[in-house]
C-alpha positions as CSV (number, residue, x, y, z in Angstrom):
1,X,-17.5,14.0,-10.9
2,X,-15.1,11.9,-9.0
3,X,-17.3,8.7,-9.3
4,X,-17.4,9.2,-13.0
5,X,-13.4,9.6,-13.0
6,X,-13.2,6.5,-10.9
7,X,-15.3,4.5,-13.3
8,X,-13.4,5.8,-16.3
9,X,-9.9,5.1,-14.6
10,X,-10.9,1.7,-14.0
11,X,-12.0,0.8,-17.5
12,X,-9.1,2.5,-19.0
13,X,-6.5,0.8,-16.7
14,X,-8.2,-2.5,-17.2
15,X,-8.4,-2.2,-20.9
16,X,-4.7,-1.3,-21.1
17,X,-3.5,-4.2,-18.9
18,X,-5.6,-6.6,-20.8
19,X,-4.2,-5.4,-24.2
20,X,-0.7,-5.6,-22.7
21,X,-1.4,-9.2,-21.4
22,X,-2.8,-10.6,-24.7
23,X,-0.5,-8.9,-27.2
24,X,3.2,-8.2,-27.8
25,X,2.5,-4.5,-28.0
26,X,3.7,-2.2,-25.3
27,X,1.0,0.4,-25.9
28,X,-1.5,-1.1,-23.6
29,X,0.8,-1.0,-20.5
30,X,2.1,2.4,-21.2
31,X,-1.4,3.7,-21.5
32,X,-2.5,2.2,-18.4
33,X,0.6,3.4,-16.5
34,X,0.1,6.9,-17.7
35,X,-3.7,6.8,-16.7
36,X,-3.0,5.5,-13.3
37,X,-0.4,8.2,-12.8
38,X,-2.7,11.1,-13.8
39,X,-5.6,9.6,-11.8
40,X,-3.4,9.3,-8.6
41,X,-1.9,12.8,-9.2
42,X,-5.4,14.4,-9.4
43,X,-7.5,12.4,-7.0
44,X,-5.2,10.6,-4.5
45,X,-2.5,12.9,-3.8
46,X,-4.5,16.1,-3.4
47,X,-6.8,16.1,-0.3
48,X,-10.4,17.0,-1.2
49,X,-11.1,19.8,1.4
50,X,-14.8,19.5,0.9
51,X,-14.7,16.2,2.7
52,X,-13.4,15.0,6.1
53,X,-9.8,13.8,6.1
54,X,-10.9,10.1,7.1
55,X,-13.2,10.1,4.0
56,X,-10.3,11.0,1.7
57,X,-8.0,8.4,3.1
58,X,-10.9,5.8,2.9
59,X,-11.2,6.7,-0.9
60,X,-7.5,6.5,-1.4
61,X,-7.4,3.0,0.2
62,X,-10.2,1.8,-1.9
63,X,-8.7,3.1,-5.1
64,X,-5.2,1.6,-4.4
65,X,-6.7,-1.7,-3.4
66,X,-8.6,-1.9,-6.7
67,X,-5.4,-1.1,-8.7
68,X,-3.6,-3.9,-6.7
69,X,-6.2,-6.4,-7.7
70,X,-6.3,-5.2,-11.4
71,X,-2.4,-5.6,-11.9
72,X,-2.5,-8.8,-10.0
73,X,-5.2,-10.2,-12.3
74,X,-3.2,-8.8,-15.4
75,X,0.3,-8.9,-14.5
76,X,2.4,-6.6,-16.7
77,X,5.4,-7.6,-18.7
78,X,8.4,-5.4,-18.9
79,X,8.0,-3.1,-22.1
80,X,10.7,-3.7,-24.5
81,X,10.2,-0.1,-26.1
82,X,11.4,1.4,-22.7
83,X,14.6,0.5,-20.8
84,X,16.5,1.3,-17.7
85,X,15.1,3.4,-15.0
86,X,12.1,4.6,-17.1
87,X,11.1,1.0,-17.5
88,X,11.5,0.5,-13.8
89,X,9.2,3.4,-13.0
90,X,6.5,2.0,-15.1
91,X,6.7,-1.5,-13.7
92,X,6.8,-0.1,-10.1
93,X,3.7,2.0,-10.8
94,X,1.9,-1.0,-12.2
95,X,3.3,-3.4,-9.6
96,X,0.8,-5.4,-7.3
97,X,3.1,-5.5,-4.4
98,X,3.8,-1.8,-4.5
99,X,0.0,-0.9,-4.7
100,X,-0.9,-3.5,-2.0
101,X,1.7,-1.7,0.2
102,X,0.3,1.8,-0.6
103,X,-3.2,0.7,0.1
104,X,-2.1,-0.9,3.5
105,X,-0.5,2.5,4.5
106,X,-3.8,4.3,3.5
107,X,-5.8,1.7,5.6
108,X,-3.6,2.6,8.6
109,X,-4.1,6.2,7.9
110,X,-7.9,5.6,7.7
111,X,-7.9,3.9,11.1
112,X,-6.3,6.9,12.7
113,X,-8.5,9.5,11.2
114,X,-11.6,7.4,11.9
115,X,-10.7,7.3,15.6
116,X,-10.1,11.0,15.6
117,X,-13.4,11.8,13.9
118,X,-15.4,9.5,16.0
119,X,-14.0,10.9,19.2
120,X,-14.7,14.5,17.9
121,X,-18.3,13.5,17.1
122,X,-18.8,11.7,20.4
123,X,-17.5,14.9,22.2
124,X,-19.8,17.0,20.2
125,X,-23.0,15.1,20.9
126,X,-22.0,14.9,24.5
127,X,-21.5,18.7,25.0
128,X,-24.2,19.9,22.6
129,X,-28.0,19.3,22.6
130,X,-28.0,18.9,18.7
131,X,-25.2,17.5,16.5
132,X,-23.6,19.8,14.1
133,X,-23.3,17.5,11.1
134,X,-21.5,20.0,8.7
135,X,-18.2,18.4,9.3
136,X,-19.6,15.0,8.3
137,X,-21.3,16.2,5.2
138,X,-19.9,15.1,1.8
139,X,-20.0,17.2,-1.4
140,X,-23.6,17.7,-2.6
141,X,-24.4,15.4,-5.5
142,X,-28.2,15.6,-6.5
143,X,-29.5,14.8,-2.9
144,X,-27.9,14.1,0.5
145,X,-29.3,12.2,3.4
146,X,-30.0,14.3,6.5
147,X,-27.0,12.7,8.4
148,X,-24.4,13.5,5.8
149,X,-21.5,11.1,6.1
150,X,-22.2,10.0,9.6
151,X,-23.6,6.5,8.5
152,X,-20.3,6.1,6.6
153,X,-18.2,7.2,9.5
154,X,-20.1,4.6,11.8
155,X,-19.6,1.9,9.2
156,X,-15.9,2.6,9.0
157,X,-15.5,2.8,12.7
158,X,-16.5,-1.0,12.9
159,X,-13.7,-2.0,10.7
160,X,-10.3,-3.4,12.0
161,X,-7.8,-1.4,9.9
162,X,-5.0,-3.1,11.6
163,X,-6.1,-6.4,10.4
164,X,-7.1,-5.1,6.8
165,X,-3.6,-3.5,6.5
166,X,-2.0,-6.8,7.8
167,X,-3.8,-8.7,5.0
168,X,-2.7,-6.3,2.3
169,X,0.9,-6.3,3.6
170,X,1.1,-10.2,3.6
171,X,-0.2,-10.1,0.0
172,X,2.3,-7.4,-0.8
173,X,5.1,-9.6,0.5
174,X,4.1,-12.6,-1.5
175,X,4.0,-10.6,-4.8
176,X,7.3,-8.9,-3.9
177,X,9.3,-12.0,-3.3
178,X,7.9,-13.5,-6.6
179,X,8.8,-10.4,-8.5
180,X,12.4,-10.3,-7.1
181,X,12.9,-13.8,-8.2
182,X,11.6,-13.1,-11.7
183,X,13.8,-10.0,-11.9
184,X,16.9,-11.9,-11.0
185,X,16.3,-14.6,-13.5
186,X,15.8,-11.9,-16.3
187,X,19.1,-10.3,-15.3
188,X,21.0,-13.6,-15.7
189,X,19.3,-14.2,-19.2
190,X,19.3,-10.7,-20.6
191,X,22.3,-8.9,-19.1
192,X,25.1,-11.5,-19.1
193,X,28.3,-10.0,-20.1
194,X,26.8,-6.5,-20.5
195,X,28.6,-4.4,-17.7
196,X,26.6,-1.1,-18.2
197,X,23.3,-2.8,-18.2
198,X,24.3,-4.8,-15.1
199,X,25.2,-1.4,-13.4
200,X,21.8,-0.1,-14.2
201,X,20.1,-3.1,-13.0
202,X,22.0,-3.1,-9.9
203,X,20.8,0.4,-9.0
204,X,17.3,-0.7,-9.7
205,X,17.7,-3.7,-7.4
206,X,19.0,-1.5,-4.7
207,X,15.9,0.5,-4.9
208,X,13.6,-2.5,-4.9
209,X,15.5,-3.9,-1.9
210,X,14.8,-0.8,-0.1
211,X,11.2,-0.7,-1.1
212,X,11.0,-4.4,0.2
213,X,12.6,-3.3,3.5
214,X,9.8,-0.8,3.9
215,X,7.2,-3.4,3.4
216,X,8.8,-5.7,6.0
217,X,9.1,-2.9,8.3
218,X,5.5,-1.9,8.0
219,X,4.2,-5.6,8.5
220,X,6.5,-5.9,11.6
221,X,5.2,-2.6,12.9
222,X,1.7,-3.7,12.6
223,X,2.3,-7.0,14.1
224,X,4.3,-5.3,17.0
225,X,1.3,-2.9,17.5
226,X,-1.0,-5.9,17.9
227,X,1.4,-7.6,20.3
228,X,2.2,-10.5,18.0
229,X,5.8,-10.3,19.0
230,X,7.2,-13.5,17.8
231,X,5.7,-13.0,14.3
232,X,6.9,-9.5,14.1
233,X,10.5,-10.5,15.0
234,X,10.7,-12.6,11.7
235,X,9.7,-9.8,9.5
236,X,11.8,-7.3,11.2
237,X,14.8,-9.4,10.9
238,X,14.2,-9.8,7.1
239,X,13.6,-5.9,6.9
240,X,17.1,-5.5,8.4
241,X,18.6,-7.5,5.6
242,X,16.9,-5.6,2.9
243,X,17.5,-2.2,4.6
244,X,21.4,-2.4,4.5
245,X,22.8,1.1,3.9
246,X,19.5,2.8,4.8
247,X,20.8,4.0,8.2
248,X,17.8,5.7,9.5
249,X,15.5,2.7,8.7
250,X,18.0,0.3,10.1
251,X,17.9,2.2,13.4
252,X,14.2,2.2,13.8
253,X,14.0,-1.5,12.9
254,X,16.6,-2.3,15.6
255,X,14.7,-0.2,18.1
256,X,11.5,-2.2,17.1
257,X,13.3,-5.6,17.5
258,X,14.7,-4.6,20.9
259,X,11.1,-3.8,22.0
260,X,10.0,-7.3,20.7
261,X,12.8,-9.1,22.4
262,X,12.0,-7.4,25.6
263,X,8.4,-8.5,25.6
264,X,8.8,-11.8,24.0
265,X,11.4,-14.6,24.6
266,X,11.4,-17.8,22.6
267,X,12.4,-19.6,25.8
268,X,9.1,-18.8,27.4
269,X,7.3,-21.0,25.0
270,X,9.9,-23.7,25.5
271,X,9.6,-23.5,29.3
272,X,5.8,-23.8,29.0
273,X,6.0,-26.9,26.7
274,X,8.5,-28.5,29.1
275,X,6.3,-28.0,32.1
């Protein structure tokens, strides 16, 4: 059932985005946005209790990555038939950077859950003569191999999810910066002299800045976790600029920066070069 839904979702979203790219009508984008919203609500936000947690997050990661690639290939134009916050909601839902960020967060969650499942499986095989694979078995569809989801778990355990998330977040930042520039250009052209519209756009930009702060915070955290302190500092300092007014996140980022500074000093490199 889910495989069929995935295929239909892909085709419907792709058709809608293609239609909006090659025509002046908003119908395609609105249909694609609504289809993706329904698909996400049904299959991505609700955990499938018939499958292991790691398998669910692996599925979520894949689906969000596919959506990222679709909206990057067919970048949506702001619908003229919808304005203000409603327009912003549609554009964020069909935003490449937003979906890349969500895919990266799911990838990090997959890594955590795969490590847990692998440890549980190793412990089970160590303490029992025969492995109980019921916790690794997926939903029955026609026929199932004797090992259930074990081969899939072994395949996932070989992946570097930190690196996968890092690649997605780098791509997210590229698209985010581009979108911010485009939005500011549209503001100058479209809302010159219209104070009410400027107020709406100001609220939307604050929301985007905070979303951007989260992206930079996430990539900074991944780099910190992989001990790439010098690179993490640059992203975390950028996150601070975008997170102005978001006290909770500002505090967390400051703590991460302190950790980076404690473990990495630029003068270390300079000293080495001089020697």
